[in-house]
N, C-alpha and C positions, 0 to 999 in steps of 0.2 A: 278463805281456801286458806289464807295468811297464819291464823289460827290453828287450822289441826296440823298446817307443815311444820309453823315454826321453832323454823333452822332446823330441825330434824333431817329431812327428806336429802334421799342422794338419788339421783340418776345417773345411773352411762349415760354416757354421748351416745352411742351405739343407737336405747333408747329416748335419746331430745332430740338424732333423727326420723327416727320414726314416727317420733311428732309433729315434726316440722313435715317430714312429704305426707302426713296423711291431710294436716295443714292446707299441701298445697295440692293431695287429692279433689276438695271441696271446693280453690277457688284464689283460698288466702293466697297470702305472702305470706312463704315462710321464716324470708329476716326480718320484715316490717313486725312478725308474729316475736320472732324470738326477743330482735327491742323491745314493744311491749312489757314480755313475760320480767326482761331486769329491769323499766323504770320505773312495772309498778311493784319491784321489789323480791320479785316470786324466782325469778333464776338467778342464779346468783347468790341470792341474802336466805329465804328463806328452803332454798332447793340446793341442794349443793351438789355439780356437775361430777362424778368420779373420777379421778382422773388414769384410767381405763378400763374400759372391759375384762370383766376372763371366761373360758370357756366355759366355766360353769355360772357364772351372769345370762349366758344369749342362749344354755340350755333353758332358763329360769324364763325367759323372756320370750320362747319360746310356749313355752306349755301355758305361760298366764295368756298368748296370741290366740293356741290353739282355746284354751276354756272359751276366750272371747268370742270367736267363729261358733262355736256349742253355742254359749248363746244366744245370738247373731241368730242363728236357724232356727231357735226352743221359741222364741222369738217373732220372728216371718211364718215362723207356721200355725203359733197361737191368733196372730197378730188372720193369718189367710184365712181359718175356722170361725173367725168371730167370735 
């Protein structure tokens, strides 16, 4: 992952909050996971946080989430149909 990021990736704090919320949903501790990402040189080094999020950032995130949800539904249907 570090090579793929190579200091070029940027994430908004809003997106980071979503990631940490999802980690919490599956039983992980968000603060501990954020610290692990920092310690491994991912968060803050390979992956930079954007200083602020704009409304267009929010719209892009919404579209990405919808696409992800559509993919999940399709995957669940394929799995259920076997």
